[in-house]
N, C-alpha and C positions, 0 to 999 in steps of 0.2 A: 280795615284801613284806620289809621290813627292820624287825625288832622292836627298838624302842628301850628298852622297859621291859616286864617281865612280873611279875605279882603274883597272889596268891590272896586272895580275899575273898568272904564270903557264899556259900561252896560253889561258887565259880566260879573259873575260870582267866581272867585278864584280860591282854590285850596292848595296848600302844600302839605303833602303827606310826610310822615316821619322817614320814609325811605328816599326822600328827595324828589319824588314825582310831583309835578304841578299839573292840576286839572282845572278846567273852567266850564261854565255853562252860561249861556246867554240868559239874562233876566226876563226876556220876553216869555219864557216858558213858565215863569212864576210871578204872575201879576201882583200878588200880595206882597211879595218880597221886593218887587220893582217899585211899588208905591210906598213902601215903608220908609220912614225917615232913618237918619243915621243912628239915633238912639235905639230904635226898634231893631235895626239890623245888628247892632253891636252885642245884643244879648241873645246868644245862641248856645246850644249844648250839643254835644256829640252823643248819639245813641248807638245801639249795637249795629244798626244798619244804615245810619245816615246822620243828618243834621236836623235840628229842630229849633224853631223860633216860637216861643210860647206867646209872646205879645201879639203876633199876627196869625197864630195857629198854622204855621207852615212847616212842612216836612219835606226833605229832599233826600232820596236814597243815594248811597254811594254808587250803586249800580247805574243810576241815571247819568253819572259823569262819563260813562262809556257808551251811551246811546249814540247812534248816528242821528243826524239832524232829522231825517224822516221819522225815526222812532220818537223823537222828542215832540214833533208836531202832533203826532197821534196822541201822546200822553197829554199834551197841553190842551188839545181839543176835548178830550175826555174830562179833564179837570174843569174846563169852562162850562161844559154841559152839566156836569154835576153841580157846580156852583150856582148855575141858573135854574136848577131844579128840573132839568131835562134828564131824567134818569132812565129813559127808554134804553133797554139793553144793559144798563149798569148793574141790575140785579144778578146777571149771569156771571159777573166778575167775582172771583174769590178774593176778597179784600183781606183775608187773614194771612 
């Protein structure tokens, strides 16, 4: 996917791909991005598999734009546990 435009509106992250498709995700799944100010949100880069904000150390995969809400809540819970140092079971995940 090649992102042509990225913006924030109505509590969501929106992207427009070069093929004209528009996708969004609710910011509740990305608390660092949700808490970031406009200046931090404005500086992002596209990587091979997603988007990255260096100032807040946030990565979002393109794949996640296609998750069902149930899938996203599982990912969000895992991210919260990891951020809080609750890594029980996290070692079993292949992060590569």
